[in-house]
C-alpha positions as CSV (number, residue, x, y, z in Angstrom):
1,X,-26.7,-14.1,14.9
2,X,-23.5,-13.3,13.0
3,X,-20.3,-14.8,14.3
4,X,-17.7,-12.3,15.7
5,X,-14.6,-11.7,13.4
6,X,-11.8,-12.7,15.1
7,X,-8.4,-10.5,14.9
8,X,-5.1,-12.1,13.6
9,X,-1.6,-10.5,14.7
10,X,0.5,-10.0,11.6
11,X,3.9,-12.4,11.5
12,X,5.4,-9.9,9.2
13,X,5.6,-6.9,11.6
14,X,8.8,-5.6,12.0
15,X,10.4,-8.6,10.0
16,X,13.3,-7.4,7.7
17,X,12.0,-8.5,4.3
18,X,12.7,-7.6,0.6
19,X,10.1,-6.3,-1.6
20,X,9.4,-3.8,-4.2
21,X,6.4,-1.9,-4.6
22,X,4.6,1.2,-6.3
23,X,2.9,3.6,-3.8
24,X,1.0,6.5,-3.6
25,X,1.5,9.1,-0.6
26,X,-0.7,10.7,1.4
27,X,-0.5,14.9,1.7
28,X,0.2,16.5,4.7
29,X,-3.2,17.0,5.4
30,X,-4.2,13.4,4.7
31,X,-2.0,12.4,7.4
32,X,-3.0,14.9,9.9
33,X,-6.4,12.9,9.6
34,X,-5.3,9.8,9.8
35,X,-3.1,10.6,12.8
36,X,-6.5,11.6,14.2
37,X,-8.1,8.4,13.1
38,X,-5.4,6.3,14.7
39,X,-5.7,8.1,18.1
40,X,-9.5,7.5,18.3
41,X,-8.8,4.1,17.7
42,X,-7.8,3.6,21.3
43,X,-11.3,4.4,22.2
44,X,-12.8,1.9,20.6
45,X,-10.3,-1.0,20.3
46,X,-10.4,-3.8,23.0
47,X,-7.1,-5.3,21.8
48,X,-3.8,-3.8,21.7
49,X,-2.7,-2.4,17.9
50,X,0.2,-1.7,16.0
51,X,-0.2,1.4,14.3
52,X,1.7,2.2,11.2
53,X,4.0,5.3,12.0
54,X,3.2,8.4,9.7
55,X,6.0,7.9,7.6
56,X,5.1,4.6,6.7
57,X,1.8,5.5,5.5
58,X,0.9,5.1,2.1
59,X,-1.7,3.7,-0.7
60,X,-0.3,0.8,-2.4
61,X,-0.5,0.8,-6.2
62,X,1.2,-2.5,-7.0
63,X,3.4,-4.9,-5.4
64,X,5.6,-5.8,-7.8
65,X,7.4,-8.5,-5.6
66,X,5.7,-9.2,-2.3
67,X,7.7,-9.6,1.2
68,X,5.9,-12.8,1.7
69,X,6.6,-14.2,-1.4
70,X,9.1,-16.9,-1.8
71,X,11.5,-17.2,-5.2
72,X,14.2,-19.4,-6.3
73,X,16.6,-16.4,-5.4
74,X,17.0,-13.0,-3.2
75,X,14.4,-10.9,-4.7
76,X,16.3,-7.8,-4.7
77,X,18.6,-9.6,-7.0
78,X,15.9,-10.4,-9.2
79,X,14.8,-6.8,-9.0
80,X,18.5,-5.8,-10.1
81,X,18.2,-7.9,-13.2
82,X,14.7,-6.7,-14.4
83,X,14.7,-3.1,-13.0
84,X,15.3,-1.6,-16.6
85,X,12.5,-3.6,-18.2
86,X,10.2,-3.4,-15.3
87,X,10.6,0.6,-14.9
88,X,10.1,1.0,-18.7
89,X,6.6,-0.8,-18.0
90,X,5.8,1.3,-15.3
91,X,6.5,4.2,-17.2
92,X,4.4,3.4,-20.1
93,X,1.2,2.9,-17.8
94,X,1.8,5.8,-15.9
95,X,2.7,8.5,-18.7
96,X,-0.5,7.5,-20.5
97,X,-2.9,8.1,-17.3
98,X,-4.1,11.6,-15.9
99,X,-3.9,12.4,-12.5
100,X,-6.6,11.6,-10.3
101,X,-8.0,11.5,-6.6
102,X,-9.0,8.6,-4.2
103,X,-11.8,9.5,-2.0
104,X,-11.7,7.5,1.3
105,X,-14.8,7.5,2.7
106,X,-15.0,4.3,4.9
107,X,-13.0,2.6,7.7
108,X,-12.9,-1.1,7.8
109,X,-11.7,-3.2,10.2
110,X,-10.7,-6.9,8.9
111,X,-9.3,-9.9,10.4
112,X,-5.9,-8.7,9.7
113,X,-5.5,-5.0,9.8
114,X,-7.9,-1.4,10.0
115,X,-8.0,0.6,7.2
116,X,-9.4,3.5,5.2
117,X,-10.8,2.3,1.8
118,X,-11.8,4.2,-1.6
119,X,-13.6,3.4,-4.6
120,X,-11.2,2.4,-7.4
121,X,-11.5,4.9,-10.0
122,X,-11.1,3.2,-13.9
123,X,-7.9,5.2,-14.4
124,X,-6.1,3.0,-11.5
125,X,-7.8,-0.3,-12.4
126,X,-6.1,0.0,-16.0
127,X,-2.6,0.9,-15.0
128,X,-2.5,-1.8,-12.3
129,X,-3.7,-4.0,-14.9
130,X,-1.1,-3.1,-17.7
131,X,1.8,-3.1,-15.3
132,X,0.8,-6.6,-13.8
133,X,0.6,-7.9,-17.3
134,X,3.9,-6.4,-18.5
135,X,6.1,-7.5,-14.9
136,X,6.9,-11.1,-15.1
137,X,9.3,-13.6,-13.6
138,X,9.4,-16.9,-14.8
139,X,5.5,-17.1,-15.5
140,X,4.4,-15.1,-12.5
141,X,2.8,-11.9,-13.0
142,X,2.1,-9.6,-9.5
143,X,-1.4,-9.8,-8.5
144,X,-3.1,-6.0,-9.4
145,X,-5.1,-5.0,-6.1
146,X,-8.8,-4.8,-6.4
147,X,-9.2,-2.2,-3.7
148,X,-7.5,1.3,-2.9
149,X,-6.7,1.3,0.8
150,X,-4.1,2.9,3.4
151,X,-3.4,0.5,6.5
152,X,-3.5,2.8,9.6
153,X,-3.1,-0.3,12.4
154,X,-2.5,-4.0,12.5
155,X,-3.2,-6.1,15.6
156,X,-0.4,-7.2,18.1
157,X,-3.0,-9.9,19.7
158,X,-5.9,-12.3,18.6
159,X,-9.4,-11.1,20.0
160,X,-12.4,-9.2,18.5
161,X,-12.3,-6.9,15.8
162,X,-13.3,-3.5,16.7
163,X,-16.3,-1.7,16.2
164,X,-15.4,1.1,14.1
165,X,-19.0,2.8,14.2
166,X,-18.4,6.8,15.2
167,X,-14.7,6.3,14.6
168,X,-14.6,7.5,10.9
169,X,-14.9,11.4,11.9
170,X,-12.9,13.3,9.3
171,X,-14.0,10.9,6.3
172,X,-14.3,11.2,3.6
173,X,-10.6,12.1,3.0
174,X,-9.2,13.0,-0.5
175,X,-5.6,11.8,-1.5
176,X,-4.7,13.7,-5.4
177,X,-2.4,11.2,-7.1
178,X,-0.3,13.2,-9.2
179,X,2.9,11.2,-8.6
180,X,4.0,7.8,-7.3
181,X,7.2,6.8,-5.7
182,X,8.8,3.0,-6.3
183,X,10.6,1.9,-3.3
184,X,12.7,-1.1,-2.3
185,X,10.8,-2.3,1.4
186,X,13.5,-3.6,3.8
187,X,11.7,-3.6,7.0
188,X,7.6,-4.6,7.1
189,X,5.1,-2.8,6.5
190,X,7.0,-0.2,4.7
191,X,9.3,0.7,8.3
192,X,12.3,1.3,6.3
193,X,13.0,1.5,2.7
194,X,14.4,3.3,0.1
195,X,13.3,5.2,-2.6
196,X,14.3,4.1,-6.3
197,X,12.0,6.1,-8.8
198,X,9.4,8.8,-9.3
199,X,6.7,8.7,-11.7
200,X,4.4,11.8,-12.7
201,X,1.1,11.0,-14.2
202,X,1.4,12.0,-17.9
203,X,4.8,13.7,-17.3
204,X,7.4,11.2,-16.5
205,X,10.2,11.6,-14.2
206,X,11.9,8.3,-13.4
207,X,14.8,7.7,-11.2
208,X,16.2,4.7,-12.6
209,X,18.4,3.1,-9.9
210,X,18.7,-0.5,-10.2
211,X,20.2,-1.2,-7.0
């Protein structure tokens, strides 16, 4: 008999942080469906959840500086120093990519979170790889994610991970990706943030704020 996966609480939840992240945002129709899915979790989840607020829902494209990452100086100082070059690297990758869509077909409950997941199209895989290779600090490069997902809840207590069978009504959910935003995250997970750039696929429009 397979062992039941146990949920873990997130030690970073609502904690102040410093992070730089490139995101794709759900459409208004996406948000309605994601909220509906969040509401249905209450009927199948034996443990208490921390639901991601609507204004914080997103699909991570690349995390340049991770909230849990420890470096030799404050991460926003590092960003200020490298903003011009890193923003240019994002522009180069995104400007050569055509708009694409992410099709979120399944809801997943892992030990750390509940999320909807999509297959990764080749264009997303390519721009992630190009940006990760071009962005470097003291020999370290950001890790390009190998999945496309939108986290909708985390756990506020330990316990058995819920069975999501029958919860995924409203999926598949299609998110058209035509524009990306770059943010400074100051409260995890994107509970508070400042937008510092926007990038349109094949038609780049960049906000080059460095602070």
